[in-house]
C-alpha positions as CSV (number, residue, x, y, z in Angstrom):
1,M,146.2,107.1,20.4
2,A,145.7,110.3,17.9
3,T,142.7,113.0,18.9
4,L,139.5,112.1,17.6
5,E,137.2,114.2,15.5
6,A,134.6,115.9,17.5
7,K,131.3,117.5,17.4
8,I,129.4,119.5,20.3
9,V,125.5,118.6,20.3
10,H,123.9,120.9,22.3
11,T,120.3,122.5,23.0
12,T,119.2,125.1,25.1
13,I,116.4,124.4,27.9
14,D,114.1,126.8,29.5
15,R,114.3,125.3,33.0
16,D,116.5,125.7,35.8
17,W,119.8,123.9,35.2
18,R,119.6,122.0,38.5
19,E,116.3,120.8,38.1
20,V,117.4,119.0,34.2
21,Y,120.4,117.8,36.0
22,A,118.7,116.5,38.7
23,F,116.1,114.6,35.9
24,M,119.2,113.5,34.2
25,A,121.4,112.2,36.8
26,K,118.5,109.8,37.9
27,H,119.6,107.5,35.3
28,E,116.1,105.4,35.3
29,N,114.8,108.3,33.5
30,M,117.2,107.9,30.6
31,H,114.6,105.8,28.4
32,R,112.4,108.6,28.5
33,W,114.6,111.1,26.4
34,A,117.6,108.5,24.8
35,S,116.2,106.8,22.1
36,G,118.9,104.1,22.0
37,L,117.9,102.6,25.7
38,S,114.2,102.6,24.7
39,S,113.9,99.4,27.0
40,G,115.8,101.5,29.9
41,L,118.6,100.6,32.5
42,T,118.8,98.0,34.9
43,R,120.8,98.4,37.8
44,D,123.9,96.0,38.3
45,G,126.2,96.9,40.9
46,E,127.8,100.4,40.2
47,D,127.1,100.0,36.5
48,W,123.6,99.9,34.5
49,L,123.1,97.2,31.8
50,A,122.1,98.7,28.4
51,P,120.2,95.7,26.4
52,G,120.9,96.0,22.5
53,P,120.8,94.1,19.5
54,L,124.4,93.2,20.0
55,G,124.2,92.1,23.7
56,D,124.3,94.1,26.9
57,A,126.4,97.2,27.3
58,R,127.5,98.3,30.7
59,V,127.1,101.9,31.6
60,R,129.1,103.7,33.9
61,F,128.0,106.8,35.0
62,A,129.8,110.0,36.8
63,P,129.1,110.3,40.4
64,D,126.3,112.7,41.5
65,N,128.4,115.9,41.6
66,D,127.4,120.2,41.9
67,F,128.3,120.9,38.5
68,G,126.1,119.0,36.0
69,V,128.3,116.2,34.6
70,V,126.5,112.9,33.7
71,D,129.4,111.6,31.5
72,H,129.3,107.8,31.3
73,L,131.6,105.4,30.1
74,V,129.8,102.6,27.7
75,T,131.5,99.0,27.8
76,L,129.9,97.0,24.4
77,A,129.5,93.4,24.6
78,D,132.9,93.2,22.3
79,G,134.6,95.1,25.2
80,S,135.2,98.3,23.6
81,E,134.8,101.6,25.2
82,V,132.8,104.9,24.7
83,N,133.2,107.8,26.9
84,N,130.4,110.1,26.5
85,A,130.9,113.6,28.0
86,L,127.4,115.0,28.6
87,R,127.1,118.3,30.4
88,V,124.2,120.7,31.9
89,V,125.1,124.2,32.7
90,P,123.4,126.9,33.7
91,N,122.2,129.6,30.6
92,G,120.4,132.6,32.2
93,D,117.3,131.1,34.1
94,G,117.6,127.8,32.0
95,A,120.2,125.3,31.0
96,E,122.5,124.3,27.9
97,V,122.9,120.5,27.6
98,M,126.0,119.7,25.7
99,F,126.9,116.2,24.1
100,T,130.5,115.8,23.3
101,L,130.4,113.2,20.1
102,L,133.6,111.4,19.1
103,R,134.2,109.9,15.9
104,Q,135.3,106.5,16.6
105,P,137.8,104.9,14.9
106,G,136.5,103.3,11.3
107,M,133.3,105.3,11.5
108,S,132.4,107.2,8.2
109,A,131.8,110.4,7.8
110,E,128.1,109.8,6.9
111,Q,127.8,107.5,10.1
112,F,129.3,110.2,12.4
113,A,126.7,112.7,10.9
114,G,124.2,110.2,11.8
115,D,125.4,109.6,15.3
116,A,125.2,113.3,15.5
117,G,121.8,113.4,14.4
118,W,120.4,111.2,16.5
119,V,121.9,112.6,19.5
120,A,120.3,116.1,18.6
121,K,117.2,114.2,18.5
122,D,117.6,112.8,21.7
123,L,118.0,116.4,22.9
124,A,115.4,117.8,21.6
125,T,113.2,115.2,23.2
126,L,114.9,116.5,26.7
127,K,114.0,119.8,26.1
128,S,110.4,119.1,25.2
129,L,110.0,116.9,27.9
130,M,111.7,119.1,30.4
131,E,109.9,122.1,29.5
132,S,106.7,120.5,29.0
133,E,106.9,119.3,32.8
134,K,107.8,123.0,33.6
135,D,104.3,124.0,32.3
136,R,102.7,121.7,33.8
137,V,104.0,122.2,37.6
138,K,103.6,125.6,36.9
139,N,100.1,125.5,35.5
140,G,99.2,122.6,37.6
């Protein structure tokens, strides 16, 4: 298979990277910021189920780690697989969250741009959530 076109979508979050990672690594939180999972994830053995309009997708996450890796493999109902590289790294006193978006075979440039916009929106939601919770803890 040829390499795929890639785009790194990222955001800077004013919160310690370890706190951001801990929140993201708790997969039950994903529906709070990942709009494609608005109905949430359900545990199914080693995997998680993500209901969708085309059937349930299976999601397998990287094990908990000290490196900020929240990678996950999504297996769609038709059996196709999509690898999602998601990282949280230190950025000064805060965090940089990076998602590597790969243009899937048969995906148009417009669809790829749309997916990038969707990821950017989700990361903006994550940023808002993490920074507002930080302020609440600080001022609470």
